[in-house]
Structures are given as structure tokens and as C-alpha cells.
N, C-alpha and C positions, 0 to 999 in steps of 0.2 A: 577573671580568667584572661590570659593574654590572647591577643588576636593571632590568628594563624592564616596562612595562605595555602590552599589546597587546589588540586587540579582534577578536572573531571570532564568527561565527554558530555556535551549537551544531549539530552534525550528527547528533544521536542520535535525534531524533524529528521529527514534522511541525511542531512549534510554532515553530521557527526563532528561538529566544531568543538574545539577544546576550550574549556572555560577555566578562568582563574577566579576561584572563589575566596573571598575574604570572610573569615568566620570569627565571630566573637561570642563566647558562651554558646557555641553550637548553632548560632544564628548567622544567616548570610547577611552581611552588611554591604557588600560590594561585589559586582560581577564584571569581569573584564574578559576580553578574548585572550587566550593563552598564546603569547607571541612565540613561544618555543614549541608549540604543538607541531609535530612533523607534517601534518596534513593541512590544518587550517591557518597556521602561522599568524594567529591573532585576529582573524576575521570573526565577527560576531554580528548576528542580526538581532532585531528587537525581541524576538521570541526568547533568545538566550538570556537577555538582560532581565527577563521576568522570572528567572529561577527562584530567587528569594521571595518574590511576591506570591508565587504558587505555594511555597512552603508555609508562608504565614497567612494564607487566605483564611479568614474566619469561617467561611462557609465549608471549608474542606472537612470531610468526615474523619474523625480521629479514632473513634471506637465503633464497634458493631452496632447496628441499628435494627430494631424490630418494629414493624407496623402492626397496630391493632386494627384488624379489618372492620370491626364494629364501629369504632370511633374515628378511624383514620389517623389516629395520633401515633407519633413515633417516639420511641424511647431508646436511650443508650443502654446497652447490656454488656456483660463480659463475654469473652470468647466461648467458654463452655456453654453458656445459655444460648448463644447464637447458633452454635453447631447442633445443639440439641433440638432447637426449633427447626432447623433445616432437615434434620433426620426425621423429625415428626411429620413435617410437611411433605417430604418426598417419598418416604417409605410406603405409604398406602398406594401411591400412584405406581411406583415400581413393582410393588407386590402383586399388582394385577397381571403382571407377566408381559406387558408390552413396553419394552425399553424405548420405543419410538415415541411414547407419550411424553417423554421429557426431551426437550430440545436444548440446544446450546448455541449461543451467539458470541463470537469473538470480535472485539472492536479493534480499530487501528492501533491504539496504544500497546497492544500485545507485542507487536513486532519491535517496539522500542524497549522491551523489558527482557532481560536475560532470563529471569525466573519463569516468566510466562511462556516464552518460546520453548523452554525445555519441559516445564511441568504441566502445561496444558495437555500434553500428550497423555499423561497419566489420567487426567480427568476425563478426557474423551474416551480413552480405552475402558476406563472403569464404568462409564455411563453406558457404553454399548449401543447408543442410539444412532440411527441413520440420519436423524434430523440435526445436522451440524450446519451452521451458517456463519458467515463472517462478513467483514467490510470489504473483502476482496471483490465481491460481485457488484460493488458500486464503485470500483476503482480499477485495479490492474490485472484482473484475471485473464482478459483477452491476450495480454502479452505473455502470460505464463502458459496459456494453452498453445499459442503459436510457437513459442520457444520449445515447449515439450514435443510438439509434432516435428519441428525442424531439426532439433538437436538432441532430443531424448530425455530432457529433464526440465522441470518447471522453473528452476532457478539458473539454467544455462542461458542467461540473457545477455546478448551483446551490448556492451557499454561504449558510447562514443569516446574516443581517445582525444578529448577536447584540447589537451595541452600540446598535442603534436599534429593536429589536423590542419588542413589548409582550406577546407570547404565543409561547412556544416549546414545541413538542411534540417530545420526544426518544424515539427507539426504538433499542434495541440498541446504545447508546453509553454510555460512562462517562467523560465528559470531565474530571471531577474527578480521575481517575486517569491517563487517557491524553492529556490536553489534547484538542485537536481532532484528528480523523482525517478525511481528505478535507474538512478545514475548518481551515486553518492559522491559529492564533490563540494567541499566547503568553498565558499566564495566563487561559485560558478559565474556570477556576473563579472568578477575580475578576470577569470580565466577566458570568458568569451570576449571581453574587451581586448585582452592580450592577443587573442586569435586575429582580430581585425587589425590591431596595431602592427602585427608582424606581416601584414599584407594578405591575410586570409579573408574569406567571405563567409558571412552568416546570413542565410536566407530563411526567413520566418514565414510560415503559412498559417494564418489564423484569422477567424472572423472578426477579431478585435485587434486594434493597434495597441497591443500591450506594451509594457515597459521594455520587454525583450524586443518586440517589433520596432520600437522607437530607436533602439540601439543597433539594430541590424543593418547589414549592407543593403538588404532589400526586404520589403514586406509585401506579401501577396494575400489579399483578402480571399477567403474561400467560403462558399456556402456551407453552413454547419451540416455535418453528417455525410459529406461527400468526399472525405479524404481517400477512401478506397478507390474511387474513380480516378482521382488525381494521380495516386501512386501507380495504379494499373496503367495509366497513360504513359507515365515515365518508363515503365517496363516495356510498353509497346514501342516507344521510340528507341530504346536501347537495342531491341532486336531489329527493328525496321532499318536503322541506320548502321547496323553492324558495329555497335559500340560495346557489345558484351565481351568481357574479358575476365574470366574467373581466375586466371593466374594459377597459383599452386593449388587452389581449391578445386580445379577440374578433376583431380584424382580422388577427391573426397566428397563429391556431390553427385546426386542422381536426381532425375526429374526435370532436367533443363528443357528438353523438347516439349514436355507437357506444359511447362510454364509459358513457353513461346506460343503454344496453341491457345492457351487460356487468355492470353493478352491480345489476341488478334483483333477482337471487336472493340477494345477499349482504346481507340485512337484518340489523340488530342482533340480532333474535330468532333468526335462523338460525345466527349464528356465536357467540353468547354462551357456549354450553356448551363449544365447542371452545376459544375464547380464554380462558375463565374470567373474562371481563369482562362484567358484566351489560349488557343492552340499553339501559337508561336512561343508564348512564354513557357508553356509546358515543355515543348521541344527544347527550348534553350536551357532550361534547368536540367533536363536529362543529359544534354551535351556537357554542361558544366560539371555535373557529377562524374561523368565518365572520363573527362579530360583533366580534372584536378589531380595533382600529384598524390594527394592524400585527402580522402573525403569520407564523410559519414552522414547517414540519415538517422535522426533521433526523433521519436514521437512519444507522447505521453498521454495523460488522462483524457485530453480532448479527443484523441483518436480511439480511446478504449470505450468511452461511455456513449456509444452510438450504435445504431442497428447493425453496422458491419465492422464492429470493433476488432474482431479476431482477424478478419481479412485484411484490415488496414495494418494491424500489427505484423502479420505475416509478410505483407508486401514491403514493409520497411526493411526487413532483413533479406528478402529476396533481392531488393535493389542493392543492398550492401554486398551481397554475393556476386551479382551480375557485373558490378563495376570493379570487382577485385578488391574491395575495401573491407571485407570481413576478415577478421583475425590477422590484421596487419597494422603496423605502427601508423597512427594517425587516422585509422578507420574505426570500425566497431570491433571491440575486442572482449575477451572473456577474462575476468579477474580470476586469481588463484588465491582464495582467502586462507588466512592462517588457520582458521577453524572451519573445516569442511572442504578444503581444497584437496588437490591430488599431489602426491609426492613425485619427485623427478623420475623415479623408476616405475611409475604407474603404467600398467598395460592398457593399450587401446584395443578396440575391437567392438563387435556388435554388443548391444545392451538390450535391456528389456523394453526401452522406450516408455511411452505413456499410454494409458487407456482410460476412457471415460464411459459414462453411461452404464456402469455396473449395476446401477439401480436407478429407479425413477421416483420423483416426488409423488406422494399419494394423490393429491388433488389434480394437479396440472400435468403430471407426467414429465416434468423437466428432468433431464439426465444429471446424474451426479458428476461433478468436476473436481478432481483432486480431493475426493472425500466429502465434498460439500454440495449442498443444494443452493440455488440462487436465493439470496435474502428476500427478494421480491415475492417469494413463495411463502414466507413465514406466516404472514397474517392469515392466509387462507387455510394453512395447516392447523392453525389454532381455532378458527371459527367454523370449519366444516366438520360436522359430526361424522362418526363412523369409526371403524377399527383403525387404530393408528393416529387418532386425533391427538394433537399436542395439547396436553393439559397443564404442563409445567415448563418453566424456562429457566435456564442458568445463563446469565450474561457476565462476561468477563471484560470489563472496560467497554467503551463505546457508548453511543447514544442513537441506536437505530430508529427510535421514535422521531428523530429529527433528520437523520442522515440517509434514510432509505425511501424508495418510492411509495406513493400512496400513504404518506405518513399519518394522515388522519385515520385511515383504515387500520393501520398497525396499532395506533394508540388505543383504539377501541378494542382491538383484539387482545392487547396486553391486559387491559382491565378485566377481561373475562377469564383469565387463567385461574386455575385452582390454586397454584402456588408458583412463586417466583423468587429466585435468589440472585443477587448481583454482587460482583466484586468490583468496587468502584470507590473513587475518592469524593464523589459528589452525589447528591440527590438531585438528579436531573429529570428531563422529560421521560426518560426510559425507566430509571431506577425508582422513580416515585411509585411505580406499579409493583415493586418488589415487596415481599414479606420480610425479607432479611437482606441487609446490605453489609458486606464485609469490606472494610477499608484497607487499602494498601498502606504500608508504612511510609515514613518520610523518604524522599529521594536521597537524602544524605545518609540514610541508614541502609541503603541497598548498594550492592556492587553492580557494575554495569559493563557490558561488552556488547558491541553491535554485531551479533552473529549474522543476522539477515543482511544488513546494509553493506558489510564488507564483502559480501558475495556480489554486490552490485556497484563496486567502487571503481573510480577511474585510476586508482593506484592500489597496489597491494599493501595494505596498512593493518596494523594491529595496535589497539589502544585500550587498556583496561583501567577501570575506575573502581578502586576498593570502597567499601563502606567507610564513611568519614566520621560517623558518630554511632554510638551504640543504639540499639532499639530502645525506645521508651517502654515503660512497664505495660502500657496499654497496647503496644504494637506487636504484630506477629509478622514474620517474614512472608513474602508472597508465596514462596515455594512451599512453605508449610501450610498456608491457607489452601492452596490447590491440592496438596497431598491429602489433607483432611477431607476436602470435598470429594476427592476421588475415592477415598475410603468409604464415605457415606453412600455414594451412588453405587459402589460395587458390592455393598452389603457387609463391609467390615465394621461399620459403625463409627460413631463420632468420637469414641474414646481410644482409637487406635494410636499406637506409638509412631509418630511421624518419622523419627530417626530410623526405625526399622524399615519403614517404607522407602526412605531415602537410600538406605543401604541396598535394598533390593533393586531400586532403579539404577543405582550406580553399577551394580553387578550386571544388570541387563545390558547397559551401554558398553561395558568392558567386554562382555561375551561377544556382542555384535562386532566390536572393533577387532577382536582376536580372530573371529571366524570369517571376516571379509576375505575375498579371494586374493586381494593384493595387500593384505594386512602387513605392516612392518613390525608388528608385535605378536605374530602368530606363534612364536617360540615361547611366549610367556604364559603363565597361568593367571587366572583371575586374582588369586591371592597375592601373587607377586606384583601385579599392577596396582592393586589396592594399597599395598605397602609403599610403592613408589609415590602414590598420590597423597599419602600422609594423612594429616588430621583435618583436612578440608572437608566440609560438608555442603550440601545444597548445590546450587548451580555452579559454584566455583570449582567443585571437584569435577563435574562433568566438563566444564570449560577447559580445565587443565588437561584432561584426557584428550579432548579434541585438538588442543594446541600442540601437544607433545607427539601426537600421531599424525599431525597435518604436514603440509609441504615444507615447513621450516622447523619442525619440531625435533626434539632430541631423542624421540622414541625410547625414552627411559635409559639412555646410555650415558648421560652426563657429559656428552661431547661438546657442549656449548650450544646445542640447538635450542629452539624456543621452548620456554616453559612459562607458566603463569608467574612464577617467582621473577623471571626475567622481565616480564611486562610490569610487574609491581616496581621493579628497580628503575623503570623507564617511564615516569609519569606523563611524559609528553608524547609517548607512543614510539613505535618502531616502524620505519618505512622500509619495506622490502623491494621497493623500486617500481618502475612503470610496468604496465601490463605487457605480457609477452605472448607470442603466438601459442595457441593451445590445441589447435586442430592437428591430428585427429583425437588426441588423448581425451578431450573434453566431451566427445560425442558418445551418446548412450542410446542411439536409435537401433532398431533391430538390424538394419543394414550396416551399421557402423559408419555411415556417411551422413552428410547433410541431406535430408530428404526434402527437396524443394517443392514437391507436389504431393503432400500427404493426402490420403483419400478424403478425410473429412473436409479439408480445405477445398479440394477440387469440387466436391459435391456442393459446397456452399456458394461457389462462384456462379452457379445457375441462378441463385436468388439475386445476386448483384446484377447479373445480366438482365433478368426479368425487370428489375427496378429501373434499369437504364431506359427501357422503352416506356415505362409507366410512371416516370418520376412526377411527383406532385409538387408543384411550386407554390407553397403556402405564402401568404402575404407577410406573416411574421412568424419567426421561430425563436425559441428561447434557448440560451446557453448559460452556463454557470461562469464563475470567475473566482480567482483567489486574491487574497490580500496578504501583503508581507507580514502583517502581525497576526494572521489567523491561519491555523492549520486544522485543528480539531475544535469541535463546538465548546469544549471545556475552557478553551483559551478566552472565550468571551466573558468569563467571570474574573479576569485579571484586568484591573482598571487601566494600567498603563498600556495594555494591548488594545483597548477599545476606545480610549479617549480620542477626542477630536471630532471631526464632522461625521455625520451618519454615513456609514459605508454600505448599509443595506438598502440600496436604491435600485430601481429598474432603469438601467441605462438604455437609451435608444437614440437612433440617428436623427438629426434635425429634419430630414425629409419625411420620415415617418411621423415625427412629432407634429410637424406642420400639417400634414395630411389629416391627422386625427384631431388636431386642435389642442395640443398639450404643450405646456411650458415647464421648465425645470422647477421642481419644488411642489408642483401640483400632485394631488393624490389620484392615482389611476387604478382601475380595476383590470386585473389580468385573469383571463379565463382559458383553461385548457379543457380537454375532453373529460378530465376526472376531477377538476377542482377549480377554485378561484380564490383570489386574495386581493387585498388593497395595499398599495405601497407608493411611496413618493417617487416621482419620475426624475431622472437626471438626463438631460439632453446633451449628447456629446457626439462629435464626429469620429470618435475612436472606434465606433462600430460601423460595419458596412450596412447599408440600407437593407431593411427586411429582417434585421436581427436585433433582439433585445436580450438583456443580460441581468441576471440576479445572482448574488453570491450564494454559496452553498453553506449550510450549517447553522443558519440563523433561525429565528422563529421561536424564541424561548418563552416558555409559559410559566407564570408564577403559581399555577395551580398545584399545590402540594410539593413544589420543588424548593430547593434551598440554594439558590444561586442569585444573590441580590444584585450584583453588578450586571449579570446577563439579563435579568428581568427588567432592569432599568433601561437597557438598550436592546430590547427584545428583537427587533427586526421582524421579518416574515420568513416563513419556511418555504423555500422553493420546491420542496418535495411534495407539497400539497398539489402541485401542478404536474408532477411526473407520473406517468402511467405505468403501474406495476405489471401490466399485461404485456408490455413491450420489452423484449429481451433480445440480445444477440444470441441466437440459438446455439452457436458453437461453444460459448463460454457461460451462458446464463447471466451475463453482465447486464445490468439495468441500462436502459436508454435514458440518459440525462441531458443530452445535447440534441438540438434540432427538434425540439418539441413544438408543434403548432400551437399558437396562442392567439387570442384576440385581446386587444388593449383598448380601453375607453376611459374617458375622463369621468371621475366620480363627481356628480353634480352637487 
């Protein structure tokens, strides 16, 4: 068979880089960056080069697996037997009448999958359980909560316009390693270097001198967990020195006076000892932000995974508003994605806003956030007897037994379940507890479009990747797997016709699109829209509907607007240009304005204020870190991504190492309130004194797993040390940074 060259968007992180894949006999023989990709222009990081290695990984599951609970042995089965086993395992639990007895967990890879983003909704609705969990509550949900309260929608997240800004303040992010996060931008390192080269400034605030900090105009060490204090002090200076200038946003904002009042006590002098950033430096940064021609503040996971994560996320956008840099070129702007954005004639005005706490978790009473409970609550919901106890679990991708707090506790809880089913390509530390594992098909056999990440992109981009090879005989498309699971949990049974369910889902999407208040296709019937969509099935049909009714779509007129066919004809993508101002059209708050002082935020400031006077200065606190070749734990089973020196070490400053009597390479014991582990030390001045660091996502166990490479370079699991009882109360996000620990030499 002749070799071919195909183009595809990399699905491994948020950057959405274009790949040039060389195929021979449907096998990947070479991966290059797509130089003609309208967004990435040939940029490629090490994760993308591993595309073919993941496809060929001998540990990757290809057929459904069933575990014999008596012997612990696994065997491969066909799809009908797997679905029959799932129906047999779940039916008695659901028949008891308590839908909450079956929980569901969605891992990070779901947002990288077109099928999962669309069809998980069917599974969740069919299950009808309140016990829904995801990786969001160990990641970005504080930003979604603050954005929802400020702007009225969870995905109305301002994105730094890095290509046009003159001054960028970065907190809790390391884009030279992670690229953008909640900021889709291929080759963000190159874009940031260009910022500095054109005379701009990049100021990085971080407890570590990361690669990003090394490249910055200035790096400020900050005590972990104190970002909200630093940001509030910036707000204080802006008001105190009359530097506030909302510009055109004055007519579209409310709550300014309340923000001024809230900031009164957080002077630079009041917070400098806590943050370890001196008052004059704080004041200078506030002045620089206000006086820069175009500036933006950008913060990411380091500011989310702390006890004041939502307040820190809120303050980032408050500062962007106060300096007049929200919704303007070179500031923080709102994308208008091809699928999910608003059309030019969209009406603005008051919306529904967001609401939380419509129900509480059974054991701890944590409020629901965007339909989910904090994943830190999952273990207790499984182990605590009583009405509503979780007895079964469905996981769709992810590895919460490694990636969530109190991981040892969750591992024990998973082992006690009556039944568990997982959709995953690996038997990992989580799925080893499953009774049935359903594998996803080859990446080459799936279509791909980044619905989620184009809503967070620094440019308005659309790029579609069709399936490049047919499904193998043993493979089933993800969307069909999820539809069949949805049919089982809703009582329709395992032998339901997935095509009929897919037609019903498409009809529902079309009806909603027609009935929207500002619908551009309200004059069409469902039957007419279906006819326009043609023979497509599965997620591609839904995607075509979203594109054609979106801001650049043809709305079924054939006038040359965007369609999925058009994207297929443009394999390197279509660039709709830089971000444009979108206020007020983008706002969906009850007031129709930017609500700078929403009630839940205002109430939580009291907690920050109390901590200001009662701050505990622990001798050592723990933070996480990212590596360029690692995003999710499954990447640790790809040899080219884990080769080289051991990256799972405890980094610590020389002053702390000398005080404790530790040298690089020695094994140390790390103890927190909830757990302890032993790991090799790495002494480095890249950390500020009093801070130690472990990477996230390691600690692989060979017990009943099937990930040989990961097992050979197991590392240690930092979540043994994280305390599941500590949450940011506004978002339910776990506290993973600023954890008090003790470190000692293992004799």
C-alpha cells in the first residue's frame, strides 16, 4: 500500500496544533508539524510526536474486557457480551429505585473528544443520578464559577490577546511547558517571546522559577496560596491612586463601588508579609498595568487549586476591567467560536446567569456546581452507608485514583463497589477496579473537532479532522458506545438500535436550535434541517448543525457560509481572524451587565479577610509542577515521553535542604496531615525557600494494571499528600497547592 500524508489536529492538549501524519498501511510512520496549519504553522511539541506511539502501544486495550471477581482474571470479549454484562451488573442496582446509587466520573480526555463532549450528555441524562463528578474540580472550575458570576456563562472566559498585548501579567501558569490552558494558543512560547521582542513586558508571579519565569521580563516569587491577596492589593492600588479607568465598559458594568470597598483593607503593606512580595513592587505592578497601552492579566491552574481559587480567578478579571483592558485589542477578550458562538445579529440583554447549590452532596453537604459535585467527595459517597450510597460507578476516561485528593482512600473505596464500568484505552489504577472496560477506537478512525477549546482560543479558528481509516472489525465508535450505555442505564436495554437513538438526539438538537429566541433557522422545520444535513451520522451531523447555525455559518442557505463540507475542503483549517470586542452581546447575567461584585463572591471575601489576620506561616508547603512531555497520567506509558532522567522528584531550595541535612538524590520522607511517601530529593534554587514541589499524575501501581512503561517508571503520587477535606467553598475545587508538609531524610 502506498504511503499517504494526512492532516489532523493534535488531541493531546489545549493547543490544537496541526499534525502532518505520514501513513503506510494505515500505520503512522512519521509525525511532523503542519506548516500550512492556519493556527499552529508547523509548531509541534513532544506530545504530538507521540501520536503513532500511542496508536501502537501494546498495552492499549483493543477489545472489551471483563474481570472475573472471583479470580481477578481479565478476558477479552465481544461487544454484545460486554454490554450484556453491564446490563446485568447495573440493572439490580438501578431497579432498587435510587438513581443516585450509580455515580459517573468524566476525566480530562473527554474535552478532547468530539464524540464524548456531545454524547456524554445522553449518558448523564439517561442515568438520572445527582452523583456526577469530573476532573474539573481538580483543575479549572474556579475560573468557570467566577466567569459565570461575572459574565453569566461558564465558558464566557476572557482570553489574553497575547499577539497584540504590550504587558502580560501571568500567575500560576507555565505556558512554556504547558502551552496555553484556558487559553488555546499553539506555540504560546513563541508568541510570548514575540511579545518581549516587540518591546512588551511579561511579568510572571510564581513560587517556582519556571521556564516561563526564566524567559520573562521579570519574575516575582510568591508564597503558594496567596495569589488572592496579591491581586486584591493590585485592586487597592488602582483605586487608591486613581488609576481605575473602565473606558467603554463603564456603561456595561455594575458593582464598582462595592469592589472599591472590598479592597480597602488589602493594602500592599497589609499583604506583603503573607505574599512575600514587597509593597513597593505590588504598587509598581499595579501602575504598570494601568499605564500600559494594552495589558492583560492571565492566571491558570496554580491560582485555581488553592483555598481561595475562585476569589483569585475573579480578581484577575476585575483587574482587567478596572484597567480598561477587558474586551479590547491587546487585553483580555472573548472568542466567538464557529460552533457555539453568536451571530452578528444576535441580541444582547439580560440573561439567566448562573446558579449553584441546587442540591448538596449526601455526606458532606457540598453544593452542586454546574451539575457536578466535587470529586473530593466521591470516596465518602461510596463508603458511607445509608440511603443514596454510591454502589456503582461509570468512568469515562481519566484516572481519578491517581489524579484526585486522598487517592489512597479513593482506591480503597473503588475496590468496595458492587459494580463498575469504564470507557478507557488502558487498564490503569482506576479501571483495574472495573468489572467491564470498553475501549475507544483508534484515533485515526475518529473524526475530531475542538468544540471546547475554540471557545477559549486566542483567535477565531475552525479546523476539522475527518476519520482517516475505517473502524476495525473489533472497534465501535465512541458515540455508539455512549449511546448504548445511555440506553442501558435508562432502561431501554443493551440491544437497542443506536441509529434510532442517534436520530432522536439529532432531532432534539435541531428542535433546540430552531426554538432559540435568536435562532437564524426558526423558519425551518426539523425535517427540512435533517434533509440539509444529509447522510452524516453521529457527532459529525451535530457538528455540521452547530457550524451552519454559528457566527460564520450558511444557515442552510448555500450562500457560501461555513459548513462542515467547507472545513473538509480546508484540511489546514480556516482562520476567521483575531478576537473582536463582544460586550455587551456576550453577557448573559440577570442585569445584562458585567456584575463586578456578585453576592457569592462578596460573601467569600470575609473568609479571605479573616485569614489575613490569622495567616499561618508553615515552614514548608507543597506545590505541583508540569513537564513538557506530560499532560495526563496515560502519557506515562509512552516510552518517548518518559525517557531520560527521573522527573518525579521532590524539588526543594538549598536553604531548606541544608537546614534539614538533605542532598540531591537522597531519599526523603514527605508527610502531610493525611499521608506520607518517600521520594528522591532534587535540590534547586528554582524554588523559593519554604516551598517544595512534586509533579502531578505519577505514582503508578503494577497491581492488576496493564501499563508496563508507566510501571517501570512509577514515581510517587502527590495526591497521597493532598487533603480531600480542603476545598475552595465557592467552586468545590480541591486544594492541591500550598499544602503544609514535613520533610526528613530517610535513614
